[in-house]
VOPAGU-2260 file (C-alpha; in pm, 1 decimal, decimal comma):
REM VOPAGU-2260
SITE   aa  ch    i         X         Y         Z
SITE  MET   A    0    1358,1   -7126,7    -803,3
SITE  SER   A    1    1287,5   -6806,1    -995,6
SITE  ARG   A    2     929,4   -6701,4   -1054,9
SITE  ALA   A    3     823,9   -6541,2   -1382,4
SITE  HIS   A    4     768,1   -6170,5   -1323,3
SITE  VAL   A    5     587,8   -5954,1   -1580,2
SITE  LEU   A    6     598,7   -5576,7   -1592,5
SITE  ALA   A    7     279,2   -5453,8   -1764,0
SITE  LEU   A    8     267,5   -5100,4   -1899,2
SITE  PRO   A    9     -59,1   -4962,2   -2046,1
SITE  ALA   A   10    -114,4   -4635,3   -2226,6
SITE  PRO   A   11    -267,7   -4379,5   -1986,6
SITE  ALA   A   12    -634,0   -4415,4   -2087,2
SITE  GLN   A   13    -921,6   -4620,2   -1944,5
SITE  GLY   A   14    -969,2   -4815,5   -2267,6
SITE  HIS   A   15    -605,2   -4923,7   -2254,2
SITE  VAL   A   16    -576,4   -4993,0   -1880,7
SITE  ASN   A   17    -881,3   -5222,3   -1857,5
SITE  PRO   A   18    -786,5   -5493,7   -2110,6
SITE  LEU   A   19    -423,6   -5508,6   -1995,3
SITE  MET   A   20    -553,0   -5543,7   -1639,2
SITE  ASP   A   21    -776,0   -5830,8   -1758,4
SITE  LEU   A   22    -470,3   -5998,2   -1911,5
SITE  SER   A   23    -265,1   -5935,8   -1597,4
SITE  HIS   A   24    -519,0   -6117,1   -1381,2
SITE  GLU   A   25    -513,5   -6411,7   -1621,2
SITE  LEU   A   26    -134,3   -6429,4   -1582,3
SITE  VAL   A   27    -156,8   -6414,2   -1203,5
SITE  LYS   A   28    -391,3   -6714,9   -1205,7
SITE  HIS   A   29    -107,4   -6911,5   -1368,2
SITE  GLY   A   30     141,5   -6826,9   -1093,6
SITE  ILE   A   31     306,0   -6533,5   -1271,3
SITE  LYS   A   32     384,5   -6222,1   -1070,8
SITE  VAL   A   33     263,1   -5900,1   -1236,4
SITE  THR   A   34     373,0   -5545,3   -1162,0
SITE  PHE   A   35     129,4   -5306,2   -1329,9
SITE  VAL   A   36     280,6   -4965,1   -1403,7
SITE  ASN   A   37      83,6   -4645,4   -1458,3
SITE  LYS   A   38     207,6   -4288,5   -1472,9
SITE  ASP   A   39     167,5   -4107,2   -1141,6
SITE  SER   A   40    -146,0   -3908,8   -1224,1
SITE  THR   A   41    -326,3   -4216,2   -1359,9
SITE  HIS   A   42    -218,0   -4425,7   -1060,4
SITE  LYS   A   43    -351,5   -4166,9    -815,5
SITE  GLN   A   44    -685,0   -4155,6    -997,9
SITE  ILE   A   45    -717,2   -4536,2    -990,4
SITE  MET   A   46    -621,9   -4561,0    -622,3
SITE  LYS   A   47    -872,7   -4289,5    -535,0
SITE  ALA   A   48   -1144,3   -4490,0    -712,1
SITE  GLN   A   49   -1029,2   -4804,8    -528,9
SITE  GLU   A   50   -1054,9   -4631,8    -191,2
SITE  ALA   A   51   -1408,9   -4519,7    -274,6
SITE  LYS   A   52   -1505,6   -4882,7    -338,1
SITE  GLY   A   53   -1379,2   -4984,7       7,0
SITE  GLU   A   54   -1387,2   -5351,9     108,7
SITE  GLU   A   55   -1556,9   -5461,2    -215,0
SITE  ASN   A   56   -1232,9   -5455,5    -414,1
SITE  LYS   A   57    -977,5   -5546,5    -147,9
SITE  GLU   A   58    -882,9   -5880,6    -300,2
SITE  GLN   A   59    -807,5   -5737,8    -644,6
SITE  VAL   A   60    -462,5   -5625,0    -532,2
SITE  GLY   A   61    -217,4   -5770,1    -281,8
SITE  ASN   A   62      99,3   -5973,7    -243,4
SITE  ASP   A   63     -31,9   -6257,4    -458,7
SITE  ARG   A   64    -230,8   -6037,5    -693,9
SITE  VAL   A   65    -147,4   -5762,7    -941,4
SITE  GLN   A   66      92,5   -5509,4    -791,0
SITE  LEU   A   67      -4,6   -5151,1    -878,0
SITE  VAL   A   68     287,7   -4907,9    -896,9
SITE  SER   A   69     361,4   -4580,9   -1073,7
SITE  ILE   A   70     641,5   -4376,8   -1224,2
SITE  PRO   A   71     664,4   -3999,0   -1268,9
SITE  ASP   A   72     560,9   -3859,2   -1605,1
SITE  SER   A   73     723,2   -3518,3   -1539,1
SITE  LEU   A   74     402,3   -3338,8   -1623,6
SITE  LYS   A   75     322,4   -3041,2   -1402,6
SITE  GLN   A   76     -41,4   -2983,9   -1315,6
SITE  ASP   A   77     -82,0   -2700,5   -1566,0
SITE  GLU   A   78      65,7   -2918,5   -1839,1
SITE  GLU   A   79    -220,0   -3166,9   -1791,1
SITE  ALA   A   80    -439,5   -2907,0   -1959,2
SITE  ASN   A   81    -237,8   -2928,1   -2280,5
SITE  SER   A   82    -376,7   -3111,0   -2581,2
SITE  ARG   A   83    -387,0   -3488,5   -2553,5
SITE  PRO   A   84    -140,1   -3554,5   -2840,9
SITE  GLU   A   85     113,4   -3316,7   -2688,5
SITE  ARG   A   86      87,5   -3502,8   -2356,4
SITE  VAL   A   87     132,8   -3842,1   -2524,0
SITE  VAL   A   88     441,8   -3726,3   -2711,4
SITE  SER   A   89     582,6   -3556,0   -2399,8
SITE  ILE   A   90     534,5   -3868,6   -2186,8
SITE  SER   A   91     722,7   -4079,7   -2441,9
SITE  GLU   A   92    1018,6   -3845,1   -2410,0
SITE  VAL   A   93    1044,2   -3837,8   -2030,4
SITE  MET   A   94     917,1   -4176,2   -1904,1
SITE  PRO   A   95    1172,7   -4424,8   -2048,8
SITE  LYS   A   96    1442,6   -4329,6   -1796,6
SITE  LYS   A   97    1188,5   -4353,2   -1514,2
SITE  LEU   A   98    1096,3   -4702,4   -1632,2
SITE  GLU   A   99    1462,6   -4804,5   -1640,7
SITE  LYS   A  100    1500,4   -4689,8   -1279,7
SITE  LEU   A  101    1188,7   -4882,0   -1170,0
SITE  ILE   A  102    1311,3   -5206,0   -1329,7
SITE  GLN   A  103    1653,4   -5158,5   -1174,0
SITE  ASP   A  104    1500,7   -5101,8    -828,6
SITE  ILE   A  105    1272,6   -5407,9    -856,2
SITE  ASN   A  106    1557,7   -5631,4    -972,4
SITE  GLU   A  107    1782,5   -5518,8    -688,9
SITE  GLU   A  108    1517,1   -5613,6    -431,7
SITE  SER   A  109    1497,0   -5983,3    -519,2
SITE  ASP   A  110    1710,3   -6244,5    -691,9
SITE  ASN   A  111    1415,5   -6481,8    -744,1
SITE  GLU   A  112    1159,6   -6234,7    -880,5
SITE  LYS   A  113    1350,3   -6013,9   -1122,5
SITE  ILE   A  114    1152,2   -5872,4   -1416,1
SITE  SER   A  115    1162,3   -6148,6   -1677,8
SITE  CYS   A  116     907,2   -6013,1   -1928,4
SITE  VAL   A  117     769,1   -5674,3   -2034,7
SITE  ILE   A  118     421,0   -5642,2   -2186,5
SITE  ALA   A  119     367,3   -5291,9   -2320,9
SITE  ASP   A  120      69,5   -5128,7   -2485,3
SITE  GLY   A  121     107,9   -5126,0   -2862,8
SITE  THR   A  122     110,6   -4745,3   -2868,7
SITE  ILE   A  123     413,8   -4719,4   -2637,1
SITE  GLY   A  124     665,7   -4939,7   -2812,0
SITE  TRP   A  125     951,1   -4742,6   -2656,5
SITE  ALA   A  126     902,4   -4963,8   -2350,1
SITE  LEU   A  127    1043,3   -5256,2   -2548,6
SITE  GLU   A  128    1354,5   -5053,2   -2622,2
SITE  VAL   A  129    1393,0   -5008,2   -2245,7
SITE  ALA   A  130    1345,5   -5383,8   -2194,2
SITE  GLU   A  131    1618,8   -5460,1   -2448,2
SITE  LYS   A  132    1851,9   -5208,1   -2286,5
SITE  MET   A  133    1789,9   -5372,5   -1946,4
SITE  GLY   A  134    1867,0   -5718,3   -2084,0
SITE  ILE   A  135    1510,9   -5853,4   -2053,4
SITE  GLN   A  136    1483,1   -6132,1   -2310,0
SITE  ARG   A  137    1104,1   -6155,7   -2328,7
SITE  ALA   A  138     913,0   -5845,5   -2436,7
SITE  VAL   A  139     593,6   -5812,7   -2635,3
SITE  LEU   A  140     342,2   -5551,6   -2745,6
SITE  PHE   A  141     -23,5   -5581,1   -2643,8
SITE  TRP   A  142    -285,1   -5437,8   -2879,7
SITE  PRO   A  143    -603,3   -5345,7   -2685,3
SITE  ALA   A  144    -807,5   -5251,5   -2992,9
SITE  SER   A  145    -928,5   -5440,7   -3299,2
SITE  ALA   A  146    -701,9   -5627,8   -3538,8
SITE  SER   A  147    -831,3   -5401,4   -3816,3
SITE  PHE   A  148    -705,5   -5095,5   -3628,9
SITE  LEU   A  149    -367,9   -5266,1   -3590,3
SITE  ALA   A  150    -372,0   -5339,6   -3963,5
SITE  LEU   A  151    -419,9   -4966,8   -4030,0
SITE  PHE   A  152    -107,7   -4882,4   -3827,0
SITE  LEU   A  153      92,2   -5150,1   -4006,1
SITE  SER   A  154     -29,7   -5010,6   -4341,3
SITE  ILE   A  155     104,4   -4658,1   -4291,1
SITE  PRO   A  156     404,2   -4711,8   -4526,1
SITE  LYS   A  157     168,2   -4832,3   -4800,3
SITE  LEU   A  158     -71,3   -4541,8   -4740,1
SITE  LEU   A  159     223,3   -4306,9   -4790,9
SITE  HIS   A  160     346,1   -4495,9   -5098,2
SITE  ASP   A  161      -0,6   -4495,7   -5258,3
SITE  GLY   A  162     -48,3   -4124,0   -5195,2
SITE  ILE   A  163    -350,5   -4175,0   -4969,1
SITE  ILE   A  164    -176,6   -3961,8   -4703,5
SITE  ASP   A  165     107,0   -3711,9   -4737,6
SITE  GLY   A  166     431,9   -3705,5   -4540,8
SITE  ASP   A  167     261,3   -3535,7   -4246,6
SITE  GLY   A  168     -15,0   -3796,0   -4235,6
SITE  ARG   A  169    -282,7   -3571,6   -4383,3
SITE  PRO   A  170    -523,5   -3741,1   -4626,8
SITE  THR   A  171    -470,8   -3618,3   -4980,8
SITE  LYS   A  172    -849,0   -3634,9   -5018,1
SITE  ASP   A  173   -1154,2   -3741,5   -4821,2
SITE  GLN   A  174   -1221,8   -4096,1   -4939,1
SITE  ILE   A  175   -1327,6   -4442,5   -4827,2
SITE  ILE   A  176   -1059,9   -4712,7   -4841,1
SITE  GLN   A  177   -1054,4   -5084,1   -4767,3
SITE  LEU   A  178    -728,3   -5252,6   -4672,1
SITE  ALA   A  179    -850,6   -5592,4   -4793,2
SITE  PRO   A  180   -1175,3   -5755,1   -4909,4
SITE  GLU   A  181   -1422,2   -5821,6   -4625,7
SITE  MET   A  182   -1233,3   -5589,7   -4389,7
SITE  PRO   A  183   -1426,0   -5284,1   -4266,9
SITE  ALA   A  184   -1416,6   -4974,1   -4485,4
SITE  MET   A  185   -1230,8   -4673,8   -4341,8
SITE  ARG   A  186   -1274,1   -4303,4   -4409,4
SITE  THR   A  187    -940,5   -4125,0   -4444,7
SITE  THR   A  188   -1056,2   -3821,9   -4243,5
SITE  HIS   A  189   -1124,8   -4059,8   -3953,5
SITE  PHE   A  190    -762,8   -4178,9   -3929,5
SITE  LEU   A  191    -654,1   -4135,7   -3566,7
SITE  TRP   A  192    -379,4   -3882,7   -3629,6
SITE  THR   A  193    -616,2   -3649,9   -3818,9
SITE  GLN   A  194    -855,2   -3624,9   -3521,1
SITE  VAL   A  195    -620,2   -3536,0   -3238,2
SITE  SER   A  196    -612,8   -3159,1   -3285,5
SITE  ASP   A  197    -712,8   -2874,1   -3513,7
SITE  ASN   A  198    -353,2   -2756,2   -3490,6
SITE  LEU   A  199    -169,0   -2885,1   -3798,7
SITE  ASN   A  200     166,6   -2883,8   -3621,3
SITE  ALA   A  201      24,9   -3093,1   -3335,5
SITE  GLN   A  202    -120,0   -3332,7   -3594,1
SITE  LYS   A  203     218,5   -3362,5   -3763,7
SITE  ASN   A  204     400,9   -3428,1   -3434,4
SITE  PHE   A  205     146,8   -3689,1   -3333,4
SITE  PHE   A  206     171,2   -3859,1   -3673,8
SITE  ASN   A  207     549,6   -3876,1   -3635,8
SITE  PHE   A  208     496,3   -4032,7   -3293,0
SITE  ILE   A  209     258,5   -4287,0   -3452,7
SITE  MET   A  210     517,6   -4356,2   -3723,0
SITE  ARG   A  211     781,6   -4435,6   -3460,2
SITE  GLY   A  212     534,0   -4662,9   -3285,7
SITE  SER   A  213     438,5   -4842,3   -3605,7
SITE  LYS   A  214     807,2   -4923,3   -3666,3
SITE  ASN   A  215     813,3   -5096,1   -3327,8
SITE  LEU   A  216     503,4   -5291,6   -3431,8
SITE  GLU   A  217     666,4   -5389,8   -3760,4
SITE  SER   A  218     987,0   -5502,1   -3590,2
SITE  LYS   A  219     814,3   -5759,5   -3368,9
SITE  ASP   A  220     747,0   -6113,5   -3487,9
SITE  TRP   A  221     402,2   -6097,6   -3333,1
SITE  VAL   A  222     174,3   -5871,2   -3131,4
SITE  ILE   A  223     -87,5   -6008,9   -2891,3
SITE  CYS   A  224    -432,7   -5871,6   -2970,6
SITE  ASN   A  225    -751,1   -5845,9   -2764,6
SITE  SER   A  226    -973,2   -5991,9   -3036,0
SITE  SER   A  227   -1046,8   -6326,4   -3197,8
SITE  ILE   A  228   -1045,4   -6505,7   -3529,6
SITE  GLU   A  229   -1421,1   -6551,8   -3490,6
SITE  LEU   A  230   -1476,2   -6174,2   -3483,8
SITE  GLU   A  231   -1212,9   -6056,0   -3732,3
SITE  SER   A  232   -1094,4   -6336,5   -3955,3
SITE  PRO   A  233   -1012,7   -6115,0   -4260,1
SITE  ALA   A  234    -812,7   -5870,6   -4046,0
SITE  PHE   A  235    -602,2   -6148,2   -3892,5
SITE  ALA   A  236    -539,9   -6288,8   -4241,2
SITE  PHE   A  237    -423,0   -5942,1   -4350,8
SITE  ALA   A  238    -202,5   -5892,8   -4041,3
SITE  PRO   A  239     -69,7   -6240,9   -3955,9
SITE  LYS   A  240     166,3   -6107,2   -3688,0
SITE  ALA   A  241    -140,6   -6024,3   -3475,4
SITE  LEU   A  242    -195,1   -6312,7   -3232,9
SITE  PRO   A  243    -556,1   -6323,2   -3104,7
SITE  ILE   A  244    -594,1   -6397,3   -2732,6
SITE  GLY   A  245    -936,1   -6238,4   -2677,9
SITE  PRO   A  246   -1178,6   -6110,9   -2623,3
SITE  LEU   A  247   -1039,7   -6108,0   -2268,6
SITE  GLN   A  248   -1367,7   -5962,6   -2143,3
SITE  GLY   A  249   -1537,7   -6279,6   -2269,6
SITE  ARG   A  250   -1359,6   -6500,9   -2018,7
SITE  LYS   A  251   -1605,5   -6590,4   -1741,6
SITE  SER   A  252   -1368,1   -6476,0   -1469,0
SITE  ASN   A  253   -1361,1   -6124,4   -1617,7
SITE  GLN   A  254   -1724,9   -6080,1   -1710,2
SITE  ILE   A  255   -1869,6   -6000,0   -1370,1
SITE  ASN   A  256   -1585,4   -5910,6   -1132,6
SITE  HIS   A  257   -1468,5   -5563,0   -1223,9
SITE  LEU   A  258   -1091,9   -5569,4   -1191,3
SITE  ALA   A  259    -882,3   -5299,3   -1028,3
SITE  GLY   A  260    -817,5   -5023,8   -1280,5
SITE  SER   A  261   -1128,5   -4807,8   -1302,3
SITE  PHE   A  262   -1055,5   -4435,6   -1318,6
SITE  TRP   A  263   -1375,2   -4343,8   -1131,5
SITE  PRO   A  264   -1580,1   -4496,7    -847,6
SITE  GLU   A  265   -1870,5   -4701,7    -982,2
SITE  ASP   A  266   -2226,5   -4631,2    -871,7
SITE  SER   A  267   -2365,2   -4979,7    -806,0
SITE  THR   A  268   -2708,6   -4844,7    -708,7
SITE  CYS   A  269   -2793,3   -4859,9   -1077,5
SITE  LEU   A  270   -2799,6   -5240,9   -1053,7
SITE  ASN   A  271   -3077,6   -5224,8    -793,8
SITE  TRP   A  272   -3263,7   -4984,3   -1021,0
SITE  LEU   A  273   -3220,7   -5222,1   -1315,8
SITE  ASP   A  274   -3372,4   -5502,0   -1106,5
SITE  LEU   A  275   -3698,8   -5305,6   -1103,1
SITE  GLN   A  276   -3719,4   -5268,7   -1482,6
SITE  PRO   A  277   -3883,1   -5514,0   -1726,6
SITE  ASP   A  278   -3662,0   -5750,7   -1928,5
SITE  LYS   A  279   -3508,3   -5601,0   -2243,8
SITE  SER   A  280   -3657,9   -5258,1   -2179,7
SITE  VAL   A  281   -3370,9   -5026,6   -2074,6
SITE  ILE   A  282   -3155,1   -4811,5   -2302,4
SITE  TYR   A  283   -2802,9   -4805,8   -2156,2
SITE  VAL   A  284   -2623,9   -4483,1   -2252,3
SITE  ALA   A  285   -2248,4   -4452,7   -2195,6
SITE  PHE   A  286   -1974,6   -4276,6   -2391,7
SITE  GLY   A  287   -1654,3   -4394,2   -2227,1
SITE  SER   A  288   -1389,9   -4187,1   -2054,5
SITE  LEU   A  289   -1312,1   -3918,6   -2315,0
SITE  ALA   A  290   -1617,6   -3819,0   -2520,9
SITE  LYS   A  291   -1763,0   -3474,8   -2454,2
SITE  PHE   A  292   -2068,0   -3288,0   -2587,3
SITE  ASP   A  293   -2163,3   -2924,0   -2594,1
SITE  HIS   A  294   -2473,4   -2812,6   -2405,5
SITE  THR   A  295   -2694,1   -2817,0   -2716,0
SITE  GLN   A  296   -2607,1   -3179,1   -2799,2
SITE  MET   A  297   -2651,8   -3281,1   -2435,1
SITE  GLN   A  298   -3002,0   -3132,7   -2441,0
SITE  GLU   A  299   -3093,0   -3311,5   -2764,9
SITE  LEU   A  300   -2973,9   -3643,8   -2622,7
SITE  ALA   A  301   -3173,8   -3598,9   -2301,9
SITE  LEU   A  302   -3486,7   -3491,9   -2487,4
SITE  GLY   A  303   -3444,3   -3778,5   -2735,4
SITE  LEU   A  304   -3435,1   -4027,1   -2447,0
SITE  GLU   A  305   -3747,3   -3863,9   -2305,8
SITE  LEU   A  306   -3917,8   -3873,7   -2644,2
SITE  SER   A  307   -3843,1   -4246,7   -2681,4
SITE  ASN   A  308   -4067,9   -4317,6   -2383,3
SITE  LYS   A  309   -3832,3   -4600,0   -2278,6
SITE  PRO   A  310   -3650,9   -4650,0   -1948,0
SITE  PHE   A  311   -3285,9   -4544,6   -1966,3
SITE  LEU   A  312   -2968,1   -4563,5   -1758,7
SITE  TRP   A  313   -2732,0   -4283,0   -1855,9
SITE  VAL   A  314   -2366,3   -4251,0   -1748,7
SITE  VAL   A  315   -2277,6   -3881,6   -1722,3
SITE  ARG   A  316   -1919,8   -3831,3   -1602,1
SITE  LEU   A  317   -1861,5   -3555,5   -1347,9
SITE  ASP   A  318   -1642,8   -3364,4   -1596,5
SITE  ILE   A  319   -1941,8   -3354,0   -1835,1
SITE  ASN   A  320   -2201,6   -3277,5   -1569,5
SITE  ASP   A  321   -2064,5   -2927,4   -1527,1
SITE  VAL   A  322   -2234,2   -2606,6   -1413,8
SITE  GLU   A  323   -2397,2   -2551,5   -1752,9
SITE  ASN   A  324   -2540,7   -2902,6   -1775,6
SITE  TYR   A  325   -2615,9   -2979,3   -1410,0
SITE  ASP   A  326   -2945,7   -2795,0   -1363,6
SITE  PHE   A  327   -3080,0   -2915,6   -1697,9
SITE  LEU   A  328   -2989,2   -3279,4   -1631,9
SITE  LYS   A  329   -3122,9   -3265,0   -1276,3
SITE  GLY   A  330   -3451,1   -3136,6   -1417,3
SITE  ILE   A  331   -3465,2   -3422,6   -1668,0
SITE  GLU   A  332   -3394,2   -3681,2   -1396,9
SITE  ASP   A  333   -3656,2   -3533,7   -1165,3
SITE  ARG   A  334   -3914,3   -3522,0   -1441,5
SITE  LEU   A  335   -3842,6   -3879,7   -1553,7
SITE  PHE   A  336   -3751,2   -4029,4   -1214,0
SITE  SER   A  337   -3978,8   -4330,0   -1271,5
SITE  ARG   A  338   -3797,3   -4442,4   -1587,8
SITE  GLY   A  339   -3465,9   -4259,2   -1604,9
SITE  LYS   A  340   -3152,7   -4283,9   -1390,8
SITE  LEU   A  341   -2826,2   -4091,6   -1420,2
SITE  VAL   A  342   -2497,5   -4209,2   -1265,3
SITE  SER   A  343   -2145,9   -4066,1   -1286,3
SITE  TRP   A  344   -1982,9   -4406,9   -1360,7
SITE  ALA   A  345   -2126,6   -4757,7   -1385,7
SITE  PRO   A  346   -2005,0   -5117,6   -1343,4
SITE  GLN   A  347   -2048,2   -5164,1   -1717,1
SITE  GLN   A  348   -1990,3   -5539,2   -1741,3
SITE  LYS   A  349   -2259,1   -5601,3   -1481,1
SITE  VAL   A  350   -2495,3   -5352,5   -1643,4
SITE  LEU   A  351   -2464,8   -5503,9   -1991,3
SITE  SER   A  352   -2518,0   -5856,3   -1856,8
SITE  HIS   A  353   -2837,9   -5749,2   -1679,4
SITE  PRO   A  354   -3157,4   -5895,6   -1834,4
SITE  SER   A  355   -3332,0   -5556,5   -1837,2
SITE  ILE   A  356   -3090,7   -5404,4   -2093,9
SITE  ALA   A  357   -3247,5   -5366,4   -2439,5
SITE  CYS   A  358   -2972,9   -5183,7   -2628,5
SITE  PHE   A  359   -2646,5   -4996,3   -2580,4
SITE  LEU   A  360   -2617,5   -4634,3   -2698,0
SITE  SER   A  361   -2239,5   -4623,2   -2718,7
SITE  HIS   A  362   -1935,2   -4428,8   -2838,0
SITE  CYS   A  363   -1812,1   -4764,8   -2977,8
SITE  GLY   A  364   -1475,3   -4784,5   -2806,2
SITE  TRP   A  365   -1334,1   -5136,2   -2854,5
SITE  ASN   A  366   -1382,8   -5229,8   -2487,9
SITE  SER   A  367   -1743,5   -5114,4   -2488,7
SITE  THR   A  368   -1800,0   -5279,3   -2825,9
SITE  ILE   A  369   -1668,1   -5612,2   -2699,5
SITE  GLU   A  370   -1861,1   -5585,7   -2372,4
SITE  GLY   A  371   -2182,0   -5529,0   -2565,2
SITE  VAL   A  372   -2104,2   -5812,6   -2806,2
SITE  ILE   A  373   -2028,6   -6075,4   -2536,8
SITE  ASN   A  374   -2362,1   -5993,7   -2373,3
SITE  GLY   A  375   -2564,4   -6014,3   -2696,1
SITE  VAL   A  376   -2680,3   -5652,4   -2679,1
SITE  PRO   A  377   -2777,3   -5450,4   -2992,2
SITE  PHE   A  378   -2615,4   -5108,3   -3041,8
SITE  LEU   A  379   -2692,0   -4753,0   -3132,5
SITE  CYS   A  380   -2362,9   -4601,1   -3250,4
SITE  TRP   A  381   -2233,6   -4256,3   -3160,0
SITE  PRO   A  382   -1855,5   -4263,0   -3233,0
SITE  TYR   A  383   -1642,2   -3975,7   -3111,4
SITE  PHE   A  384   -1272,8   -4040,4   -3169,6
SITE  ALA   A  385    -989,8   -4274,4   -3274,9
SITE  ASP   A  386   -1095,5   -4630,0   -3371,2
SITE  GLN   A  387   -1459,7   -4575,5   -3276,1
SITE  PHE   A  388   -1565,3   -4503,6   -3635,7
SITE  LEU   A  389   -1402,0   -4828,5   -3746,5
SITE  ASN   A  390   -1583,3   -5018,2   -3471,2
SITE  GLU   A  391   -1909,9   -4856,9   -3580,1
SITE  THR   A  392   -1849,9   -5006,8   -3925,6
SITE  TYR   A  393   -1808,8   -5350,4   -3769,2
SITE  ILE   A  394   -2129,0   -5308,8   -3567,5
SITE  CYS   A  395   -2348,9   -5169,2   -3845,3
SITE  ASP   A  396   -2209,9   -5304,2   -4173,9
SITE  ILE   A  397   -2030,9   -5631,2   -4098,1
SITE  TRP   A  398   -2190,6   -5780,3   -3786,2
SITE  LYS   A  399   -2522,3   -5594,1   -3845,0
SITE  VAL   A  400   -2603,8   -5571,6   -3474,7
SITE  GLY   A  401   -2670,7   -5197,5   -3455,8
SITE  LEU   A  402   -2762,6   -4870,5   -3624,6
SITE  ARG   A  403   -2586,0   -4542,6   -3689,7
SITE  LEU   A  404   -2715,7   -4209,7   -3566,1
SITE  ASP   A  405   -2715,8   -3947,2   -3841,6
SITE  ARG   A  406   -2567,2   -3599,5   -3794,0
SITE  ASN   A  407   -2749,4   -3389,4   -4051,0
SITE  SER   A  408   -2623,0   -3052,6   -3925,7
SITE  GLY   A  409   -2344,6   -3166,5   -3696,5
SITE  ILE   A  410   -2598,0   -3224,7   -3418,8
SITE  ILE   A  411   -2783,1   -3552,1   -3361,9
SITE  SER   A  412   -3143,0   -3444,5   -3307,3
SITE  ARG   A  413   -3384,8   -3569,4   -3043,2
SITE  GLU   A  414   -3612,7   -3699,0   -3320,6
SITE  GLU   A  415   -3327,7   -3902,0   -3473,0
SITE  ILE   A  416   -3238,9   -4048,6   -3134,3
SITE  ALA   A  417   -3595,7   -4147,1   -3050,6
SITE  SER   A  418   -3654,1   -4286,0   -3400,7
SITE  LYS   A  419   -3343,5   -4506,1   -3399,4
SITE  ILE   A  420   -3420,7   -4635,0   -3049,0
SITE  LYS   A  421   -3763,7   -4740,0   -3171,2
SITE  GLN   A  422   -3618,4   -4896,8   -3487,3
SITE  VAL   A  423   -3353,7   -5107,5   -3312,4
SITE  LEU   A  424   -3598,2   -5227,9   -3046,3
SITE  LEU   A  425   -3880,9   -5319,8   -3286,3
SITE  ASP   A  426   -3660,0   -5512,7   -3528,7
SITE  GLU   A  427   -3602,3   -5853,3   -3365,7
SITE  GLY   A  428   -3331,2   -5919,5   -3624,4
SITE  PHE   A  429   -3086,3   -5703,2   -3430,2
SITE  ARG   A  430   -3135,2   -5902,1   -3110,3
SITE  GLY   A  431   -3114,3   -6231,7   -3300,6
SITE  ARG   A  432   -2788,8   -6140,3   -3475,9
SITE  ALA   A  433   -2646,7   -6002,4   -3149,9
SITE  SER   A  434   -2718,5   -6337,5   -2980,1
SITE  GLN   A  435   -2545,6   -6526,6   -3261,6
SITE  LEU   A  436   -2246,4   -6290,7   -3247,1
SITE  LYS   A  437   -2222,6   -6343,2   -2871,0
SITE  GLU   A  438   -2182,5   -6717,9   -2925,4
SITE  LYS   A  439   -1909,7   -6658,6   -3184,4
SITE  ALA   A  440   -1727,9   -6406,3   -2966,7
SITE  VAL   A  441   -1696,8   -6629,3   -2659,8
SITE  ARG   A  442   -1613,1   -6942,8   -2860,8
SITE  GLY   A  443   -1247,2   -6845,8   -2892,2
SITE  VAL   A  444   -1187,4   -6810,2   -2517,7
SITE  LYS   A  445   -1345,6   -7141,4   -2422,8
SITE  TYR   A  446   -1122,9   -7433,2   -2320,5
SITE  ASP   A  447   -1061,5   -7559,5   -2674,7
SITE  GLY   A  448   -1094,7   -7219,1   -2844,0
SITE  SER   A  449    -820,9   -7072,6   -3063,6
SITE  SER   A  450    -771,2   -6761,1   -2847,0
SITE  ASN   A  451    -748,8   -6971,7   -2532,0
SITE  LYS   A  452    -485,4   -7196,7   -2690,9
SITE  ASN   A  453    -288,7   -6888,4   -2799,9
SITE  LEU   A  454    -307,5   -6742,9   -2449,0
SITE  ASN   A  455    -187,4   -7068,2   -2292,2
SITE  ASN   A  456     105,0   -7081,1   -2537,1
SITE  PHE   A  457     183,5   -6717,9   -2454,2
SITE  ILE   A  458     184,2   -6798,1   -2081,6
SITE  ASP   A  459     422,3   -7091,9   -2144,7
SITE  TRP   A  460     646,9   -6852,9   -2340,0
SITE  ILE   A  461     651,7   -6607,8   -2047,7
SITE  LYS   A  462     745,5   -6891,6   -1810,6
SITE  GLY   A  463    1021,7   -6998,7   -2046,7
SITE  THR   A  464     877,6   -7343,0   -2114,0
SITE  LYS   A  465     835,0   -7263,7   -2486,7
C-alpha cells in the first residue's frame, strides 16, 4: 500500500524554515513521510548547527522522521554577497529544474513512496508549477506569516488600480492605508518590496517577482496559513482563501522541543542562567536572523539595557558581534556580569516560556511574535524589515500587549530604551492583556479548536481520504 509522501519546500530564511518544519513534524505524527528540501547553502548551515547540538537532537531526523535533503541553487560563494532580492530572484530562475530532478530521483527509488503532495512556501509559488509538470495532483502553498500580510499580497492588483503604488511597486505617496475595517493599518513605505534595496532597479525586479508570486497565490483555491481566527478574524474575513492551521508554535508538541531547522547552534547555558533570576524580571532581547545595527545603535541599546537596571538576556549573532562591536560588548558583559548575559543564539521557545522572562524586546518577525504571544509575554517593538512593521501594529494597536520604541533621529536612544522598559514592566495591563491573548492564541490548536480541525482536514486531504 502506498504511503503519502510530502515534499516540503521553504523559502531560504530562518523565519520560513521554522514554521514549515513545525508543520512537517505534525504530518509525520500522522504517518506521512516528509522530505524537507533546502537549497544547498541553507542545508549545510542547518546540518552544521545540528552537529554542534550532538546527541540532543538525534531523534529529530531519521528514517521515520523528517528527511532533510538539498538541491543546488547555482549560487557561487561570491554571489552570496549580492543583495538579498537579487539572490531570491536568481534562485527562482535556477532551482525549478533542480527540483524536478530531485522529484524524479525520489520517485524512481520507490513505487510505494512516490511524492504525492508538494507544500511550498507562499513566496516560491513556482514550486507548484513544477508539481503540476511532474503530475503531482496535490500541491498547496504554505503562508508562514500573518493573514494580514497575505491579504496585502493578494491586494496588489487593487493597490495598482487605486494608484496607491505605480507599475514598479513604488508608493505614489507616503500614506497609511487599511485594507478593511479592524485590520491593522499599513504604511505604504513599509511595503516589503520598497525595503529590499536602495537600488530602484533591484526594487523593480523584486516587485515583479512578488507580482508573479501573488498570481500563484490568487490561482489557488486556498492557502494554508500559520495563524488563527482567534488572532486575525478580520484578515481571514478579508482573505477567505487563507485557511488557518496555526499558530503551529502553540501546539504543545512544538512549544518546548526545538525542531531540526535552526541555522545556528543554540547556547542552552542561558536557561541555567535564567533559573537564577527572579520571576518576571528578565528582558529578553533578540532580533531574529537578519536584523543588523551600526555600532552607534548597538552602543545605545547596550547602554539602555544598563540604564534600565534590569537583568537581560541578549542574543547577539556572530555576524553582528564583529571586530568593531566585540570589545565594547565584552566590556558591557563584564561590567554587568551579575545581571546581563549575551549569547550568539538561544533556544527561543524555551526562553520565552521561562518564568523569569518579563518582556520581549523583539524585531517582531511573525515567528517571534507568535512565540511571545503563546507564552503571554509583553513586547517592546523594534521592527527592521518586511512584515515586522505590520506585526508591530498588531502588538501595539490591536492586541495592546506592547509598546513601540521611537526613533527621533533615526537612532533609538538609551534613554528611550530604558524608559519604555520601565513603562511596560510597571503597567500590569500589558501582562494582563498578554495572558488573555495567550489563551485566545492557543484555543484554535486545541482538540476542538478551529485551526486543529482545519489541520486534520488538511492531513486527510494529503492522504487522499478527502
